[in-house]
N, C-alpha and C positions, 0 to 999 in steps of 0.2 A: 683308563688313567686312574690311579689311586687317588683317594681324597686324603686330606691331611688328618682327619679324625675318624679312625675306623670304627669307633664305638657306635652301637645302634642308637638311633634317634629316639627320644622319649615320645610319649603320647602328647599330642597338642592339647593344652589345657584351656584354650579359648573356645570361642563359638565360631564355627564355619557356617556362613549363610547358606541355606539350602539352594537359593537361587544361583549362587556362585558355583556350587557343585554341579548343578544342572547345566550351566553354560560350559563348564569344563568338559563334562561328559559329552556334550554336543559338539565339542571342538570349536566353540564360539568364543573362547577366551584368549586374550593376548596379555602376556606378562610384560610389565614395564619395570625394569630392574635399575635401581639407583645404586649409589656408592655404598649404601649400607649392606648390600648383598656381598659385594667384593671385600668389605672390611672383615668378613669371617675368614678370609685367607691370610695366612701369616708369611712374612718374609724370613730370611735366614736368621736375622737378629731377633725374631720373635714379634716384631711390630706388625700390626695388621696393615693391609693396603690402605692408603689414606683416602679420606673423603676429599671433596673439592678444596675446602679451605686448607686442610693439612697438606694437600698436594702442592698448592701454590706456595705455601711456606717452605716446603722441601725444595721446590724448584728454585725459589729465590735464594735459599741457602747455598745450593750447588753453584748457582750463577755467581754469587758473591765470592765464593771460594776460588772461582776461575777468573776473578778480576773484573767481572761485569759490574757496572756502577749501580748496584742495588742500594737504594737509600733507606734510611730508617723510616722515612715517611711511607715508603711502599710497604715495608714490613708492618707498620702500624695500620695501614689500610687493610691489609689482610686480617690482622687481629680484630679489627672493628667489624669484619664480616662484609665489607664492600668488595665482594669477590669478582663481580663482573669488571669493575674498574681496575682492580689489582691484576686480574688476569690479562686485561688488554695492555696495561703498562708493561707487564712482564713479557708478553709476546712481542712487544716492540723493542724491548731492551735486549732480548736474547735472540741470537741467530737461529735460523731453522735447524741447522746442523747440530748446534749445541742443545737446543730444545729436544730434538729427537734422541740425542745421547742421554740426556737427563731422564726422559720418560722411560727409556730402556733400562736405566739403572733401577728404576722403581718397579716396572711391570714385567721385565724379562728375568727377574730373579728366579733361578731354577728351583728354589724352594717353594715358590708360589704355585699351589695346586688347587684344583676345585675343592671347595668345602662340601660337607654333607648336604648343605642347602643347594649348592649347584648340582650335585649329583642326583638330587631328587627331581630335577627339572625334566629330563628326558622321559620319565615315566608318566608325566602329566600330558594330557591330550590338548596341548596348546596350539593355537593357530599360528602364533608368531611370538618372538621375544624382541622387545624394543629395549635398548639400554643406553644410558648416558655414560657408561663406563668405558674407559679406553683399553682395558685389559682383554685377554682372550679366554677368561675362565669359563664363560658360558659355552663358547664353541668347543673348548677342551672337554667339558662335561659331556656334550653330545657325542663327540668323537669317541670318548671312552666308553659310552654306553652302546653306541650303534656302529662303531667302527669307521664311520665316515664323518667328515665335517658337514654341518648343515650349510645351506645357502646363506652366506653372510655378506652384508654390504654396508657401506657408508653412504652418505647422501650423494657423494660424487658418483658412486656406482649406479645409484638409482637414477640420478639426473642424466646419466649418459644414455639411458634408454635401452641398455643391453639387458636389464633385468626388470621385470615387472611382476613380482610375486603376488601382488594384490589381485591382478587380473587373472593370473594363472592358478591361484589357489594354493601355491606351494608354501610349506613351512619355511620361515626365514628368520634370521637374526639381523636386526637393523641397528647399527651403532650410530645413533643419531648425532652424537658429539664427536665421532671419529674413532680412529684406531691408532694406538701409540706407535705402531710400526709405519704409519704414513702421516708424517707431520702436517702435510698439506690438508688433511681431513680433520684436524683437531680444531674444535671450537673451545676457546679458552677465555675469551673476554667479550667486552661490550660489542665490538664491531662484528665479531663472529656471530653472536646472537642476533644482532640487528640484521645481518645478512641472511641468516636462516629464516627468521620470523617474517621480515618485511620485504625482502628482495627475492625470495625464492618461492614462487607460488607452488612449484612442484613438491617442495618439502612440506609445505602446509597441506597440500592436497593429500599427500600420503598419510600424514598424521590424522587429518580430519576424517579421511576415509576409514581408518582403523577405529577411531574413537566413535564414529557414527554407526558403524556396522557391527562392532564387536563389544564384548564386555572386557574392560581393561582392569587388570589387577596391578596395583603399584606396590612394590616391595623394595625396601632400602631407600625410600624416597620421602622427603619431608613435605612435599606438596607445594613447593614454592619456586621450582625451576621456571624461568620466565617463558620459555617456549611451550611448556606443557600447560601452565595455567592460562596462557593465551588461547590454546585450543579449547580447553574446558570452558573458558568464559565465552568463546565464540559459539560453541555448541549450546550452552545454556541460553544465549541470546536468541539463537535460531529456533530452539524448542523450549519455550518458557513453560514452566510448570510440569515438565515431564519427570517421572520418578527417577530415583537414583539408579543408575545402571553400571557404575564403576565402583571399584573397591580399593581401599588403601590399608595396608598392614602397618600399624604403628605400635610402639610400646605403650602399655597401659598408663593412662594419666598424662600422656603427651598433649592431648587436646582437651580443652574445657568443653562443657556441654554446649556453650554458645558456638565454639568453633566447629563442633560436630554438626550442629544444626545448620549452620551457614554453609558448610561444605556439602551437606546433603541437599539443601534446598536451592543453593545458588549455583553449585557446580555439578550436581548429580554424583557426588562422591560419598560412598558409605564407608564408615570406619570399622575395621576389624582390629581388636586390641589383643596384645600378647604380653606375656611376662618376659621382660628383657634381661633377666639375670642369666648367669652362666654363659656369657659371651653370645647372647641372643640365640641360643641353641633352639629356642622355640620357633624361630623362622624356618629352620629345616624341618621341624616337626609339622609345622603348618603345611609346607609344601608336600610332605609325604602324605598328609591327610588328604590333600587334594587328589593325589595320584591313586590312593587306595581306599579312601574312606567313603562312607555313606552318610546320609543326613543323620543328625542326632535322633535317637529313638524317643518317641513320645508315648510309648506303651502300646501303640497299635502296630499290627503287622502290615507292612507296605505291600500291596498287591498290584502287579501290572496285569491288567485284563486285556488280552488281545482278542479282537472281534473281527471276523471276516465272513462275508457271505450273508445269507438270509437267516440270521440267528437273533433278530431283534427281540422276540418274546423271551427267549432264554436269557439274553443279556440283561433285559430289564429286571427279571426275577433275581438274577445274581446281584445286580446293583442294589436292589431293595433290601436284600439280606445282608450283604457284606459292607455296605456303606455305613452301617450303624456300629457304634461301640468300638470293638477291638480291632477293626480293620480300616485301612485307608486305601481306597481303590482309585487307580487311574486307568481310564479306558484308552486303549490304543487301537485305532481303526485301521485295519490292514487294507481296506479299500481306498485309502488315501495314498497308496504307495507311489503314485505317479507325481505327487506334489513335491516340490523342492524342499529338501531338508527332512523329508519323512524318515529316512533311515537313521539319520543322526538323532532324531527325537526318540525313535523306537529304541535304539541302542542305549541312549541316556536313561530312559525311564526303566528299562530292564536292569541296568547296572545299579540304579539307586533303589531298586525294589528289594524285597526279601524273597519273593516267590512270584512266579508267572502262572497265571491261569489262562490257558489257550482255549478259547471257545470257538468251535467250528461245527460245520454241518456234516463232516465226514469226507468232503471233497478236498483232499490235500493238494496244495500247490506250493510253488517256490517260496511264497511268503511265510508259510508255516515252517518250512525248512530253515528259513532265515531266522525266525524266532528261536528255533531250537539251537541254531549255531551261535547266536548272540548269547543266549542263556547259558550254554555250555561254557563259552569263553569267560563269562562272568561268574561261573559256578553257582548258578541259580537253579533251583528245582522248578520243573515245568509240570503242571498238572493239566492234563487234557480233559476237557468237558465237551462231549459230542451231543449236540442238540438234535432231536428228531425233526422231521419235516415241518412240524407245526410248533416247534420249540418246546416240546414236552419231554420230560426226562425218561431215562431207561434205568432200571433199578440195580444193575450189576456193574462190576468192574472187570476190566481186562488189562492186566499189566498196569501201566501208568495212566490208563484212560478211565474216565468216569463217564457213564452214559446216562442221559437224562430220561426219566420215566414219569408217567402220570402219578405213580404212588409217592413220588418225591423222596424215595429212599436215597437217591443220588446226593441230595443235599447233606444228609448226615455223613455220607462217605467223604464228601468234599471237606466239610468242617473237621472231620477227623484227621484228614491229611494236612490241613492247615495247622492244626494243633501240633502235629508231629514236626512241621517245619519250625514253628515257634519254639518248641522244646529244644530242637537242635541249635537254634540261634542262642537261646539262653545258656545252653551248655558251653558253647564256644566262648561266650563272653564272660 
């Protein structure tokens, strides 16, 4: 499905936390999408899809035109930002059939197509997408990229017991405030929120499971939706003093330093700031960076050192040489392959590295083939270092392999290859 803006996205000018990139690469990140993401999509008349307050104002205007007794007091309540109360009043004044028709006039506009920010989502290794938005832009983006609709559900679908993506590990889109095509699923006002938060333990269980087990990234969200802050506050109370594990993308200058500190220390929420000029195009650039980017360079070459078998002496020598100065080394133990999450960590570390050094004893097995396969997919160079039986070097090269020998000529060959990798990166950048 085409996006509304075919122009390429610019480079993201803000800072992407390395920890967030790591969680994305591991497949341990969940996106929470608010109205700000949908507002990048435009309708036939050029207006963006509305946020919550603007939507209530539109619905009230439509209802008033149809003769519904919409009072000036209700309109003023919306303008004051008392949106839960206004939404509940509106939901009581307007029939379900009329509300469904009004929502369709807003969200079923044929000109409304996924924005570049939406189209960046399928390329990110997300575990799930949660959204308060009533539209279908996220699902449409996945269908356009992958050819099929993702598993999509509202709370009613989850509560029915027919679908349990948390237990099955499936990717899913969860529309926590409903879908405009099913008015019975819509959470619009005070009673809807009270019902979700306080009377539906299954709803809270799903949210709390996601927030406790995964890193959540908020986009298009101001941080004040009552059901979400309720979950964050509950988790902060259960795990006092734990470091920030969730992230929120907001325009630069939106929060004061005090607000940033309180969000981090009280709710485990770390702020990522962006330049909101040009219709928030940096949101799409940020998402694209998550899909394709690596951590910001600090002048050092990032090395993923894979170690398997009896190679400890050689591994220690490599670490002592490469840990210093111009290299940053992360050791990946292939002997941990039976542990849960091992492959996800291996893949993530290779993908955020610049080069892979595969240290082995010459007895090749499926784990070495797996390293090669992941590195090839990530377009990373693999340098093989084969240690002798006692971890001593061999002084010659054969193809892509470097052999360890007691004269230590192997080390010079290795450093030469690493410099070639660095030169190639500098040339591309």
